[in-house]
A tleap script that builds the chain and sets N, CA, C and O, in Angstrom:
source leaprc.protein.ff14SB
mol = sequence {
  NMET ILE ILE PHE ARG LYS VAL TYR PHE LEU
  PHE PHE SER ILE VAL PHE LEU VAL HIE LEU
  ASN SER CYS LYS GLN LYS ASN ILE GLN LYS
  LYS PRO SER ASN ILE LEU ASN GLN GLU VAL
  MET ILE GLU VAL LEU CYS ASP ILE HIE LEU
  THR ASP ALA LEU LEU GLN LEU LYS SER ASN
  GLN PRO LYS ASP PHE ILE HIE LEU ASN SER
  SER LYS MET TYR GLU SER ILE LEU LYS GLU
  ASN LYS ILE SER ALA ALA GLN PHE ASP SER
  SER LEU LYS TYR TYR THR SER GLN PRO GLU
  GLN MET LYS ALA ILE TYR GLU GLN VAL VAL
  GLN LYS ILE SER LEU ASN CASN
}
set mol.1.N position { 12.447 -35.243 -52.032 }
set mol.1.CA position { 12.987 -34.809 -50.846 }
set mol.1.C position { 12.235 -33.701 -50.476 }
set mol.1.O position { 11.804 -33.516 -49.338 }
set mol.2.N position { 12.060 -32.890 -51.520 }
set mol.2.CA position { 11.078 -31.652 -51.240 }
set mol.2.C position { 9.939 -31.700 -50.912 }
set mol.2.O position { 9.513 -30.977 -50.011 }
set mol.3.N position { 8.922 -32.853 -51.785 }
set mol.3.CA position { 7.703 -32.878 -51.237 }
set mol.3.C position { 7.629 -33.375 -50.009 }
set mol.3.O position { 6.670 -33.060 -49.304 }
set mol.4.N position { 8.676 -34.283 -49.508 }
set mol.4.CA position { 8.734 -34.868 -48.096 }
set mol.4.C position { 8.720 -33.693 -47.247 }
set mol.4.O position { 7.802 -33.666 -46.427 }
set mol.5.N position { 9.468 -32.787 -47.255 }
set mol.5.CA position { 9.506 -31.546 -46.253 }
set mol.5.C position { 8.455 -30.888 -46.378 }
set mol.5.O position { 8.016 -30.449 -45.315 }
set mol.6.N position { 7.581 -30.531 -47.760 }
set mol.6.CA position { 6.380 -30.278 -47.430 }
set mol.6.C position { 5.319 -30.883 -46.879 }
set mol.6.O position { 4.436 -30.143 -46.446 }
set mol.7.N position { 5.161 -32.219 -46.772 }
set mol.7.CA position { 4.294 -33.044 -46.217 }
set mol.7.C position { 4.705 -33.116 -44.993 }
set mol.7.O position { 3.823 -33.058 -44.136 }
set mol.8.N position { 5.961 -33.242 -44.592 }
set mol.8.CA position { 6.052 -33.029 -43.093 }
set mol.8.C position { 5.925 -31.880 -42.744 }
set mol.8.O position { 5.897 -31.983 -41.518 }
set mol.9.N position { 5.819 -30.739 -43.008 }
set mol.9.CA position { 5.580 -29.224 -42.717 }
set mol.9.C position { 3.907 -29.377 -42.470 }
set mol.9.O position { 3.305 -29.370 -41.396 }
set mol.10.N position { 3.422 -29.504 -43.710 }
set mol.10.CA position { 1.752 -29.757 -43.624 }
set mol.10.C position { 1.206 -30.098 -41.932 }
set mol.10.O position { 0.585 -29.444 -41.093 }
set mol.11.N position { 1.969 -31.838 -41.986 }
set mol.11.CA position { 1.439 -32.486 -41.036 }
set mol.11.C position { 1.586 -31.883 -39.496 }
set mol.11.O position { 0.727 -31.938 -38.616 }
set mol.12.N position { 2.974 -31.263 -39.407 }
set mol.12.CA position { 3.050 -30.689 -38.190 }
set mol.12.C position { 2.249 -29.301 -38.196 }
set mol.12.O position { 1.919 -28.821 -37.111 }
set mol.13.N position { 1.978 -28.747 -39.202 }
set mol.13.CA position { 1.435 -27.788 -39.037 }
set mol.13.C position { 0.129 -28.047 -38.744 }
set mol.13.O position { -0.236 -27.338 -37.806 }
set mol.14.N position { -1.009 -29.004 -39.290 }
set mol.14.CA position { -2.025 -29.065 -39.048 }
set mol.14.C position { -1.906 -29.602 -37.284 }
set mol.14.O position { -2.234 -28.775 -36.435 }
set mol.15.N position { -1.464 -30.894 -36.865 }
set mol.15.CA position { -1.293 -31.187 -35.370 }
set mol.15.C position { -1.563 -29.836 -34.488 }
set mol.15.O position { -2.496 -29.604 -33.718 }
set mol.16.N position { -0.327 -28.933 -34.886 }
set mol.16.CA position { -0.039 -27.900 -33.971 }
set mol.16.C position { -1.523 -27.167 -33.801 }
set mol.16.O position { -1.999 -27.203 -32.666 }
set mol.17.N position { -2.181 -26.598 -34.699 }
set mol.17.CA position { -3.345 -26.065 -34.908 }
set mol.17.C position { -4.319 -26.819 -34.446 }
set mol.17.O position { -5.113 -26.186 -33.751 }
set mol.18.N position { -4.513 -27.756 -34.556 }
set mol.18.CA position { -5.869 -28.719 -33.930 }
set mol.18.C position { -5.179 -28.759 -32.292 }
set mol.18.O position { -6.071 -28.538 -31.473 }
set mol.19.N position { -4.389 -28.890 -31.914 }
set mol.19.CA position { -3.509 -28.790 -30.685 }
set mol.19.C position { -4.001 -27.243 -29.802 }
set mol.19.O position { -4.444 -26.984 -28.683 }
set mol.20.N position { -3.683 -26.585 -30.839 }
set mol.20.CA position { -3.984 -24.963 -30.455 }
set mol.20.C position { -5.233 -24.708 -30.153 }
set mol.20.O position { -5.433 -23.930 -29.220 }
set mol.21.N position { -6.303 -25.262 -30.819 }
set mol.21.CA position { -7.645 -24.879 -30.990 }
set mol.21.C position { -8.250 -25.430 -29.770 }
set mol.21.O position { -9.002 -24.829 -29.003 }
set mol.22.N position { -7.767 -26.842 -29.663 }
set mol.22.CA position { -8.095 -27.467 -28.409 }
set mol.22.C position { -7.834 -26.978 -27.303 }
set mol.22.O position { -8.680 -27.318 -26.476 }
set mol.23.N position { -7.141 -26.405 -26.942 }
set mol.23.CA position { -6.578 -25.396 -25.641 }
set mol.23.C position { -7.556 -24.475 -25.537 }
set mol.23.O position { -8.233 -24.204 -24.546 }
set mol.24.N position { -7.594 -23.968 -26.714 }
set mol.24.CA position { -8.893 -22.748 -26.732 }
set mol.24.C position { -10.100 -22.951 -25.712 }
set mol.24.O position { -10.584 -22.509 -24.670 }
set mol.25.N position { -10.279 -23.986 -26.777 }
set mol.25.CA position { -11.618 -24.744 -26.329 }
set mol.25.C position { -11.813 -25.046 -24.772 }
set mol.25.O position { -12.884 -25.026 -24.166 }
set mol.26.N position { -10.541 -25.332 -24.251 }
set mol.26.CA position { -10.344 -25.725 -22.792 }
set mol.26.C position { -10.916 -24.884 -21.990 }
set mol.26.O position { -11.807 -25.131 -21.177 }
set mol.27.N position { -10.366 -23.799 -22.231 }
set mol.27.CA position { -10.294 -22.302 -21.093 }
set mol.27.C position { -11.483 -21.610 -21.563 }
set mol.27.O position { -11.775 -20.827 -20.659 }
set mol.28.N position { -12.062 -21.530 -22.222 }
set mol.28.CA position { -13.291 -21.106 -22.404 }
set mol.28.C position { -14.407 -21.824 -22.063 }
set mol.28.O position { -15.035 -22.549 -22.835 }
set mol.29.N position { -14.699 -21.587 -20.697 }
set mol.29.CA position { -16.377 -22.112 -19.966 }
set mol.29.C position { -17.187 -20.815 -19.848 }
set mol.29.O position { -16.866 -19.627 -19.885 }
set mol.30.N position { -18.690 -21.652 -19.650 }
set mol.30.CA position { -19.280 -20.673 -19.282 }
set mol.30.C position { -18.864 -20.979 -17.713 }
set mol.30.O position { -18.286 -22.041 -17.479 }
set mol.31.N position { -19.149 -20.064 -16.638 }
set mol.31.CA position { -19.130 -20.005 -15.661 }
set mol.31.C position { -20.701 -20.510 -14.769 }
set mol.31.O position { -21.660 -19.784 -14.507 }
set mol.32.N position { -20.512 -22.074 -14.433 }
set mol.32.CA position { -22.043 -22.730 -13.976 }
set mol.32.C position { -22.090 -21.517 -12.615 }
set mol.32.O position { -21.331 -20.803 -11.959 }
set mol.33.N position { -23.666 -21.905 -12.759 }
set mol.33.CA position { -24.232 -20.623 -11.939 }
set mol.33.C position { -24.216 -20.911 -10.185 }
set mol.33.O position { -24.867 -20.343 -9.309 }
set mol.34.N position { -23.449 -21.754 -10.106 }
set mol.34.CA position { -23.394 -22.450 -8.857 }
set mol.34.C position { -22.109 -22.036 -8.034 }
set mol.34.O position { -22.020 -22.197 -6.817 }
set mol.35.N position { -21.002 -21.419 -8.929 }
set mol.35.CA position { -19.924 -21.341 -8.805 }
set mol.35.C position { -19.865 -20.086 -7.634 }
set mol.35.O position { -20.742 -19.222 -7.640 }
set mol.36.N position { -18.999 -20.070 -6.853 }
set mol.36.CA position { -18.661 -18.461 -6.275 }
set mol.36.C position { -17.931 -17.167 -7.034 }
set mol.36.O position { -16.836 -17.172 -7.597 }
set mol.37.N position { -18.740 -16.206 -6.902 }
set mol.37.CA position { -17.895 -14.926 -7.175 }
set mol.37.C position { -16.614 -14.952 -7.038 }
set mol.37.O position { -16.129 -15.943 -6.493 }
set mol.38.N position { -15.880 -14.046 -7.422 }
set mol.38.CA position { -14.427 -14.041 -6.883 }
set mol.38.C position { -14.371 -13.418 -5.266 }
set mol.38.O position { -13.952 -14.039 -4.289 }
set mol.39.N position { -14.914 -12.017 -5.276 }
set mol.39.CA position { -15.020 -11.690 -3.958 }
set mol.39.C position { -14.870 -12.788 -3.050 }
set mol.39.O position { -13.865 -12.847 -2.341 }
set mol.40.N position { -15.595 -13.498 -3.007 }
set mol.40.CA position { -16.123 -14.631 -2.013 }
set mol.40.C position { -14.836 -15.943 -1.906 }
set mol.40.O position { -14.443 -16.607 -0.947 }
set mol.41.N position { -14.499 -15.927 -3.144 }
set mol.41.CA position { -13.897 -17.077 -3.341 }
set mol.41.C position { -12.379 -16.679 -2.556 }
set mol.41.O position { -11.709 -17.528 -1.966 }
set mol.42.N position { -11.923 -14.982 -2.696 }
set mol.42.CA position { -10.871 -14.849 -2.461 }
set mol.42.C position { -11.256 -14.971 -0.226 }
set mol.42.O position { -10.693 -15.412 0.776 }
set mol.43.N position { -12.088 -14.499 -0.467 }
set mol.43.CA position { -12.354 -14.243 1.351 }
set mol.43.C position { -12.321 -15.828 1.932 }
set mol.43.O position { -11.899 -16.144 3.044 }
set mol.44.N position { -12.844 -16.707 0.960 }
set mol.44.CA position { -12.820 -17.916 1.760 }
set mol.44.C position { -11.378 -18.497 1.788 }
set mol.44.O position { -10.960 -19.016 2.823 }
set mol.45.N position { -10.584 -18.416 0.631 }
set mol.45.CA position { -9.380 -18.952 0.548 }
set mol.45.C position { -8.506 -18.142 1.501 }
set mol.45.O position { -7.659 -18.913 1.951 }
set mol.46.N position { -8.377 -17.110 1.920 }
set mol.46.CA position { -8.003 -15.915 2.747 }
set mol.46.C position { -8.084 -17.047 4.265 }
set mol.46.O position { -7.064 -17.621 4.646 }
set mol.47.N position { -8.886 -17.150 4.695 }
set mol.47.CA position { -9.628 -17.945 6.048 }
set mol.47.C position { -8.714 -19.023 5.662 }
set mol.47.O position { -7.602 -18.998 6.189 }
set mol.48.N position { -9.019 -20.097 4.725 }
set mol.48.CA position { -7.926 -21.557 4.973 }
set mol.48.C position { -6.853 -20.955 4.987 }
set mol.48.O position { -6.412 -21.117 6.124 }
set mol.49.N position { -5.985 -20.202 4.265 }
set mol.49.CA position { -4.688 -19.990 4.428 }
set mol.49.C position { -4.614 -20.022 5.767 }
set mol.49.O position { -4.076 -20.974 6.333 }
set mol.50.N position { -5.327 -18.633 6.672 }
set mol.50.CA position { -4.637 -18.354 7.170 }
set mol.50.C position { -5.022 -19.425 8.598 }
set mol.50.O position { -4.514 -19.521 9.715 }
set mol.51.N position { -5.935 -19.987 8.052 }
set mol.51.CA position { -6.245 -21.385 9.343 }
set mol.51.C position { -5.132 -22.311 8.846 }
set mol.51.O position { -4.894 -23.163 9.702 }
set mol.52.N position { -4.440 -22.422 7.856 }
set mol.52.CA position { -3.572 -23.393 7.808 }
set mol.52.C position { -1.990 -23.244 8.307 }
set mol.52.O position { -1.085 -24.078 8.335 }
set mol.53.N position { -2.033 -21.733 8.716 }
set mol.53.CA position { -0.806 -21.025 9.091 }
set mol.53.C position { -0.758 -21.618 10.585 }
set mol.53.O position { 0.125 -22.064 11.318 }
set mol.54.N position { -2.365 -21.369 10.686 }
set mol.54.CA position { -2.363 -21.380 12.379 }
set mol.54.C position { -1.940 -22.810 13.033 }
set mol.54.O position { -1.133 -22.951 13.951 }
set mol.55.N position { -2.673 -23.862 12.349 }
set mol.55.CA position { -2.326 -25.152 12.513 }
set mol.55.C position { -0.687 -25.841 12.375 }
set mol.55.O position { -0.138 -26.770 12.969 }
set mol.56.N position { -0.297 -25.035 11.453 }
set mol.56.CA position { 1.207 -25.306 11.040 }
set mol.56.C position { 1.928 -24.934 12.649 }
set mol.56.O position { 2.547 -25.784 13.289 }
set mol.57.N position { 1.723 -23.610 13.094 }
set mol.57.CA position { 2.048 -22.784 14.479 }
set mol.57.C position { 1.948 -23.880 15.348 }
set mol.57.O position { 2.916 -24.007 16.098 }
set mol.58.N position { 0.890 -24.853 15.479 }
set mol.58.CA position { 0.281 -25.972 16.679 }
set mol.58.C position { 0.906 -27.193 15.981 }
set mol.58.O position { 0.276 -28.211 16.267 }
set mol.59.N position { 1.900 -27.406 15.193 }
set mol.59.CA position { 2.754 -28.454 14.655 }
set mol.59.C position { 3.139 -29.455 15.680 }
set mol.59.O position { 3.524 -30.602 15.452 }
set mol.60.N position { 2.983 -28.859 16.894 }
set mol.60.CA position { 4.144 -30.220 18.061 }
set mol.60.C position { 2.627 -30.716 18.570 }
set mol.60.O position { 2.875 -31.593 19.397 }
set mol.61.N position { 1.247 -30.576 18.473 }
set mol.61.CA position { 0.263 -31.439 18.641 }
set mol.61.C position { 0.183 -32.823 17.478 }
set mol.61.O position { 0.574 -32.901 16.313 }
set mol.62.N position { -0.534 -33.870 18.417 }
set mol.62.CA position { -0.445 -35.431 17.427 }
set mol.62.C position { -1.433 -34.838 16.188 }
set mol.62.O position { -2.338 -34.011 16.301 }
set mol.63.N position { -1.010 -35.465 15.085 }
set mol.63.CA position { -1.185 -35.202 14.025 }
set mol.63.C position { -3.467 -35.189 13.570 }
set mol.63.O position { -4.222 -34.660 12.754 }
set mol.64.N position { -3.549 -36.065 14.669 }
set mol.64.CA position { -4.853 -36.761 14.481 }
set mol.64.C position { -5.487 -35.358 15.074 }
set mol.64.O position { -6.233 -34.735 14.319 }
set mol.65.N position { -5.262 -34.907 16.206 }
set mol.65.CA position { -5.448 -33.249 16.677 }
set mol.65.C position { -5.546 -32.695 15.569 }
set mol.65.O position { -6.675 -32.542 15.103 }
set mol.66.N position { -4.607 -32.326 14.977 }
set mol.66.CA position { -4.352 -31.002 14.059 }
set mol.66.C position { -5.314 -31.757 12.942 }
set mol.66.O position { -6.019 -30.890 12.426 }
set mol.67.N position { -5.614 -33.154 12.347 }
set mol.67.CA position { -6.546 -33.022 11.689 }
set mol.67.C position { -8.008 -32.989 11.678 }
set mol.67.O position { -8.788 -32.718 10.765 }
set mol.68.N position { -8.248 -33.397 13.159 }
set mol.68.CA position { -9.645 -33.187 13.568 }
set mol.68.C position { -10.045 -31.676 13.407 }
set mol.68.O position { -11.039 -31.266 12.806 }
set mol.69.N position { -8.935 -30.792 14.158 }
set mol.69.CA position { -9.573 -29.127 14.311 }
set mol.69.C position { -9.375 -29.144 12.829 }
set mol.69.O position { -10.273 -29.772 12.267 }
set mol.70.N position { -8.500 -28.661 12.049 }
set mol.70.CA position { -8.400 -28.530 10.504 }
set mol.70.C position { -9.738 -29.124 10.006 }
set mol.70.O position { -10.086 -28.336 9.127 }
set mol.71.N position { -10.653 -30.076 10.097 }
set mol.71.CA position { -11.578 -30.490 9.188 }
set mol.71.C position { -12.876 -29.604 9.765 }
set mol.71.O position { -13.717 -29.165 8.980 }
set mol.72.N position { -12.973 -29.356 11.386 }
set mol.72.CA position { -13.609 -28.471 11.837 }
set mol.72.C position { -13.788 -27.278 11.670 }
set mol.72.O position { -14.898 -26.747 11.650 }
set mol.73.N position { -12.448 -26.567 11.494 }
set mol.73.CA position { -11.953 -24.966 10.990 }
set mol.73.C position { -12.501 -25.017 9.743 }
set mol.73.O position { -13.428 -24.266 9.440 }
set mol.74.N position { -12.015 -25.853 8.941 }
set mol.74.CA position { -12.802 -26.200 7.490 }
set mol.74.C position { -13.981 -25.821 7.295 }
set mol.74.O position { -14.334 -24.984 6.464 }
set mol.75.N position { -14.742 -26.481 8.136 }
set mol.75.CA position { -16.460 -26.122 7.894 }
set mol.75.C position { -16.914 -25.194 8.613 }
set mol.75.O position { -18.078 -24.873 8.369 }
set mol.76.N position { -16.303 -24.562 9.552 }
set mol.76.CA position { -16.632 -23.187 10.051 }
set mol.76.C position { -16.389 -22.237 8.997 }
set mol.76.O position { -17.253 -21.380 8.808 }
set mol.77.N position { -15.260 -22.248 8.214 }
set mol.77.CA position { -15.228 -21.041 7.422 }
set mol.77.C position { -16.619 -21.340 6.415 }
set mol.77.O position { -17.252 -20.307 6.197 }
set mol.78.N position { -17.081 -22.353 5.892 }
set mol.78.CA position { -17.458 -22.522 4.982 }
set mol.78.C position { -18.738 -21.849 5.766 }
set mol.78.O position { -19.054 -20.694 5.481 }
set mol.79.N position { -19.494 -22.616 6.791 }
set mol.79.CA position { -20.631 -22.298 7.510 }
set mol.79.C position { -21.109 -20.863 7.570 }
set mol.79.O position { -22.175 -20.405 7.158 }
set mol.80.N position { -19.768 -20.043 8.365 }
set mol.80.CA position { -19.744 -18.583 8.391 }
set mol.80.C position { -19.799 -17.553 6.862 }
set mol.80.O position { -20.126 -16.369 6.780 }
set mol.81.N position { -19.376 -18.448 5.812 }
set mol.81.CA position { -19.500 -17.913 4.590 }
set mol.81.C position { -21.121 -18.249 3.646 }
set mol.81.O position { -21.559 -17.875 2.558 }
set mol.82.N position { -21.606 -19.096 4.695 }
set mol.82.CA position { -23.109 -19.566 4.109 }
set mol.82.C position { -22.982 -20.277 2.185 }
set mol.82.O position { -23.663 -20.130 1.170 }
set mol.83.N position { -21.842 -20.968 2.509 }
set mol.83.CA position { -21.628 -22.136 1.223 }
set mol.83.C position { -21.057 -23.382 2.052 }
set mol.83.O position { -20.488 -23.678 3.103 }
set mol.84.N position { -21.699 -24.024 0.632 }
set mol.84.CA position { -21.598 -25.745 1.155 }
set mol.84.C position { -20.072 -26.165 0.527 }
set mol.84.O position { -19.379 -25.559 -0.291 }
set mol.85.N position { -19.806 -27.571 1.311 }
set mol.85.CA position { -18.457 -27.790 0.780 }
set mol.85.C position { -18.090 -28.351 -0.735 }
set mol.85.O position { -17.051 -28.408 -1.391 }
set mol.86.N position { -19.521 -28.750 -0.968 }
set mol.86.CA position { -19.733 -29.253 -2.596 }
set mol.86.C position { -19.487 -27.607 -3.317 }
set mol.86.O position { -18.474 -27.257 -3.923 }
set mol.87.N position { -20.308 -27.039 -3.139 }
set mol.87.CA position { -20.053 -25.650 -3.826 }
set mol.87.C position { -19.063 -24.924 -3.616 }
set mol.87.O position { -19.239 -23.836 -4.165 }
set mol.88.N position { -17.805 -25.004 -2.929 }
set mol.88.CA position { -16.488 -24.543 -2.865 }
set mol.88.C position { -15.992 -25.299 -3.869 }
set mol.88.O position { -15.506 -24.839 -4.902 }
set mol.89.N position { -16.135 -26.811 -3.514 }
set mol.89.CA position { -15.327 -27.300 -4.343 }
set mol.89.C position { -15.212 -27.326 -5.974 }
set mol.89.O position { -14.303 -27.639 -6.742 }
set mol.90.N position { -16.453 -26.890 -6.139 }
set mol.90.CA position { -17.006 -27.076 -7.755 }
set mol.90.C position { -16.310 -25.559 -8.107 }
set mol.90.O position { -15.668 -25.562 -9.157 }
set mol.91.N position { -16.342 -24.552 -7.533 }
set mol.91.CA position { -16.067 -23.086 -7.536 }
set mol.91.C position { -14.212 -23.424 -7.895 }
set mol.91.O position { -13.705 -23.077 -8.962 }
set mol.92.N position { -13.437 -24.126 -6.807 }
set mol.92.CA position { -12.353 -24.411 -6.755 }
set mol.92.C position { -11.599 -24.852 -8.247 }
set mol.92.O position { -10.584 -24.371 -8.750 }
set mol.93.N position { -12.466 -25.918 -8.739 }
set mol.93.CA position { -12.090 -26.784 -9.692 }
set mol.93.C position { -12.442 -25.985 -11.026 }
set mol.93.O position { -11.799 -26.181 -12.057 }
set mol.94.N position { -13.654 -24.938 -10.946 }
set mol.94.CA position { -13.800 -23.933 -11.800 }
set mol.94.C position { -12.502 -23.063 -11.872 }
set mol.94.O position { -11.876 -22.938 -12.925 }
set mol.95.N position { -12.277 -22.704 -11.165 }
set mol.95.CA position { -11.154 -21.278 -11.130 }
set mol.95.C position { -9.758 -22.252 -11.145 }
set mol.95.O position { -8.840 -21.548 -11.567 }
set mol.96.N position { -9.491 -23.010 -10.973 }
set mol.96.CA position { -8.285 -23.806 -11.388 }
set mol.96.C position { -8.503 -23.903 -12.927 }
set mol.96.O position { -7.536 -23.579 -13.617 }
set mol.97.N position { -9.712 -24.331 -13.602 }
set mol.97.CA position { -9.331 -24.373 -15.139 }
set mol.97.C position { -9.562 -23.276 -15.868 }
set mol.97.O position { -9.847 -23.278 -17.065 }
set mol.98.N position { -9.421 -22.146 -15.037 }
set mol.98.CA position { -9.342 -21.095 -15.481 }
set mol.98.C position { -8.038 -20.327 -14.733 }
set mol.98.O position { -8.278 -19.859 -13.620 }
set mol.99.N position { -6.596 -20.157 -15.301 }
set mol.99.CA position { -5.670 -19.803 -15.150 }
set mol.99.C position { -5.533 -18.398 -14.956 }
set mol.99.O position { -4.763 -18.088 -14.047 }
set mol.100.N position { -5.896 -17.784 -15.367 }
set mol.100.CA position { -6.010 -16.243 -15.847 }
set mol.100.C position { -6.827 -16.016 -14.537 }
set mol.100.O position { -6.150 -15.454 -13.676 }
set mol.101.N position { -8.053 -16.294 -14.178 }
set mol.101.CA position { -8.784 -15.986 -12.750 }
set mol.101.C position { -8.266 -16.056 -11.947 }
set mol.101.O position { -8.000 -15.073 -11.255 }
set mol.102.N position { -7.802 -17.523 -11.615 }
set mol.102.CA position { -7.338 -18.089 -10.510 }
set mol.102.C position { -6.199 -17.469 -10.114 }
set mol.102.O position { -6.013 -17.312 -8.907 }
set mol.103.N position { -5.074 -16.930 -11.227 }
set mol.103.CA position { -4.227 -16.118 -10.541 }
set mol.103.C position { -4.379 -14.967 -10.007 }
set mol.103.O position { -3.738 -14.458 -9.088 }
set mol.104.N position { -5.448 -14.468 -10.740 }
set mol.104.CA position { -5.751 -12.651 -10.429 }
set mol.104.C position { -6.561 -12.671 -8.696 }
set mol.104.O position { -6.431 -11.805 -7.831 }
set mol.105.N position { -7.387 -13.965 -8.615 }
set mol.105.CA position { -7.791 -14.371 -7.498 }
set mol.105.C position { -6.995 -14.694 -6.233 }
set mol.105.O position { -7.507 -14.559 -5.122 }
set mol.106.N position { -5.407 -15.235 -6.450 }
set mol.106.CA position { -4.582 -15.512 -5.425 }
set mol.106.C position { -3.895 -14.206 -5.215 }
set mol.106.O position { -3.741 -13.818 -4.057 }
set mol.107.N position { -3.492 -13.532 -6.150 }
set mol.107.CA position { -2.847 -12.292 -6.222 }
set mol.107.C position { -3.404 -11.414 -5.087 }
set mol.107.O position { -2.674 -10.800 -4.310 }
set mol.108.N position { -5.087 -11.394 -5.037 }
set mol.108.CA position { -5.600 -10.539 -4.045 }
set mol.108.C position { -5.389 -11.485 -2.629 }
set mol.108.O position { -5.273 -10.917 -1.543 }
set mol.109.N position { -5.352 -12.961 -2.740 }
set mol.109.CA position { -5.315 -13.349 -1.733 }
set mol.109.C position { -3.866 -12.806 -0.937 }
set mol.109.O position { -3.847 -12.275 0.174 }
set mol.110.N position { -2.855 -13.041 -1.674 }
set mol.110.CA position { -1.610 -13.034 -1.370 }
set mol.110.C position { -1.766 -11.383 -0.648 }
set mol.110.O position { -1.424 -11.263 0.528 }
set mol.111.N position { -2.170 -10.436 -1.234 }
set mol.111.CA position { -2.653 -9.036 -1.086 }
set mol.111.C position { -2.916 -8.506 0.812 }
set mol.111.O position { -2.398 -7.808 1.684 }
set mol.112.N position { -4.090 -9.429 0.574 }
set mol.112.CA position { -5.035 -9.335 1.620 }
set mol.112.C position { -4.302 -9.835 3.079 }
set mol.112.O position { -4.448 -9.359 4.205 }
set mol.113.N position { -3.484 -10.941 2.637 }
set mol.113.CA position { -2.948 -11.763 3.776 }
set mol.113.C position { -1.991 -11.039 4.352 }
set mol.113.O position { -1.623 -11.081 5.526 }
set mol.114.N position { -1.532 -10.256 3.325 }
set mol.114.CA position { 0.044 -9.424 3.231 }
set mol.114.C position { -0.151 -8.463 4.349 }
set mol.114.O position { 0.629 -8.328 5.292 }
set mol.115.N position { -1.711 -7.539 4.090 }
set mol.115.CA position { -2.239 -6.540 4.380 }
set mol.115.C position { -2.395 -6.747 6.300 }
set mol.115.O position { -2.131 -5.944 7.196 }
set mol.116.N position { -2.943 -8.208 6.361 }
set mol.116.CA position { -3.055 -8.805 7.752 }
set mol.116.C position { -1.973 -8.505 8.773 }
set mol.116.O position { -2.185 -8.211 9.950 }
set mol.117.N position { -1.175 -8.579 8.378 }
set mol.117.CA position { 0.325 -9.041 9.373 }
set mol.117.C position { 0.611 -7.427 9.516 }
set mol.117.O position { 1.590 -7.027 10.146 }
savepdb mol mol.pdb
quit
């Protein structure tokens, strides 16, 4: 019985360590060169969320109208910031895989939007 406990403990210890190591490796990514810096990402996300709020205020409009306008408005935000949709998507995907950085970004987004009101 004691041997079984030792084997059981050893097995789960190894599984835990492998899992812990794999989690660390996933979060340590080198930032690709085409990723937006945090300041630009904060500005773009603020604009996007303010646009979403504006569109919600116009919720009495037909859904097609809102969808068409939202697409145009998002394109306008990206164009104004001189970034492509692909670059924004890559940046969003990258920062989503980096929870601490994404948390810091959204703390700034919330602060900026709150100060605008």
